[in-house]
C-alpha positions in Angstrom: 89.7 92.5 123.4 91.1 91.8 119.9 90.3 94.4 117.1 87.8 92.8 114.9 88.9 90.7 111.8 89.6 93.0 109.0 87.9 92.0 105.3 89.3 93.9 102.5 87.8 94.0 99.0 90.6 95.3 96.6 89.4 96.7 93.5 87.5 99.3 91.4 83.6 98.6 91.0 83.6 100.0 87.6 86.4 98.0 86.1 84.8 94.6 85.3 85.7 91.9 87.4 88.1 94.1 89.0 84.9 94.7 91.3 84.9 91.5 92.9 86.4 92.2 95.8 84.1 95.5 96.6 81.4 93.4 95.6 81.8 90.7 98.2 82.4 93.3 100.8 78.9 94.8 100.1 77.4 91.6 100.6 79.2 90.8 104.0 78.0 94.0 105.0 74.4 93.2 104.9 74.9 90.0 106.8 75.6 91.4 110.3 78.8 89.3 111.0 80.0 89.8 114.5 83.9 91.3 114.9 84.8 91.8 111.3 85.4 95.1 109.6 84.7 95.3 105.9 86.0 97.7 103.6 86.5 98.1 99.8 89.9 99.3 99.0 91.4 100.5 95.8 94.8 99.0 96.9 96.8 101.8 97.8 99.6 99.9 99.5 101.0 102.5 102.0 97.0 102.6 103.3 97.0 98.8 103.1 100.0 98.6 105.5 99.1 101.0 108.1 95.4 99.3 108.3 96.5 95.7 108.4 99.2 95.8 110.8 99.1 93.4 113.7 95.2 92.7 112.3 93.7 89.4 111.5 93.0 90.1 107.4 90.9 88.7 105.0 92.1 89.9 101.4 90.0 89.3 98.2 91.0 90.5 95.0 90.4 89.5 91.4 93.9 88.5 89.4 95.0 87.6 86.4 97.6 84.9 86.2 97.6 84.1 82.7 95.5 81.0 82.8 91.9 80.9 81.3 89.7 83.4 82.9 87.5 81.2 84.9 86.3 82.6 88.1 88.1 80.0 89.9 89.4 81.1 93.4 92.7 80.1 95.1 93.2 80.9 98.8 96.9 81.5 99.8 98.1 82.1 103.7 101.6 83.9 102.4 102.4 84.4 106.0 102.9 81.0 106.8 104.7 80.0 103.8 106.4 82.9 101.9 105.3 85.3 99.4 106.6 83.6 96.4 103.1 81.4 96.9 101.4 84.6 95.5 100.9 84.4 91.9 102.7 87.2 90.1 99.3 88.3 88.7 99.2 91.4 87.1 97.2 94.2 89.1 95.2 97.1 88.8 96.7 98.4 91.7 100.0 101.0 92.0 101.9 97.8 93.6 101.1 94.1 93.3 99.9 92.1 96.7 103.4 90.5 96.7 104.9 93.9 96.4 102.8 95.4 99.5 103.4 92.3 101.6 107.4 92.8 100.5 106.9 96.6 101.6 104.7 95.5 105.0 107.8 92.9 105.5 110.4 96.1 105.2 108.3 98.2 107.7 107.8 95.6 110.1 103.8 96.1 109.4 102.2 92.5 108.5 99.0 91.5 109.7 99.2 89.2 112.6 97.1 86.7 110.3 96.7 86.7 106.3 93.9 84.9 104.0 94.6 86.0 100.3 91.5 84.8 98.0 92.1 85.6 94.5 89.7 85.1 91.8 91.0 84.5 88.2 89.0 87.4 86.2 88.1 87.5 82.4 87.6 91.5 81.7 89.0 94.3 83.5 87.9 96.8 81.1 86.6 100.5 82.5 83.5 100.3 82.6 82.7 96.6 82.2 80.3 94.5 84.6 81.8 91.9 86.2 81.7 88.4 84.0 79.6 85.8 84.7 82.4 83.3 85.6 83.5 85.6 88.3 79.7 86.5 89.4 79.6 82.7 90.1 82.7 83.2 92.7 81.0 85.3 94.7 78.6 83.0 97.0 81.7 80.3 97.5 84.4 83.3 98.2 81.4 84.5 101.1 81.3 81.1 102.2 85.4 80.7 102.7 85.3 83.8 104.4 82.8 82.8 107.0 84.3 79.6 107.4 87.7 81.2 107.8 85.9 83.5 110.6 84.9 80.7 112.8 88.4 78.8 112.3 90.2 82.3 113.5 88.1 82.7 116.4 
């Protein structure tokens, strides 16, 4: 039997909208979905690369791409195209997601399949709460994840 799909919520729950990934993971953990492993992750690239190697992965992360903060979602499958589809977003992590993917390529440790769900954030301040626009993106993000899990079965 294959390993369960790994769902990773990147971010820090006490940094405003950066906490959306861990919040999605918290909600997924209460749903009792089969054949998934959900983790909140701070974004350490070496650990990410080790965890996702040869697995199906769905990754949720708040992004700041320079567009108006709106809580809007983008869903990308960078392994099917190229890493240039991943926005050059600023990040609170040591490396950007694009850089982590490039590192995984060099180390030959890419996931088997990867869906990246980016949510355009508004406030990443230490101690801030999730902004209302990003809070509204949680439910559609969970719906996209469950749809993807069904498609990947």
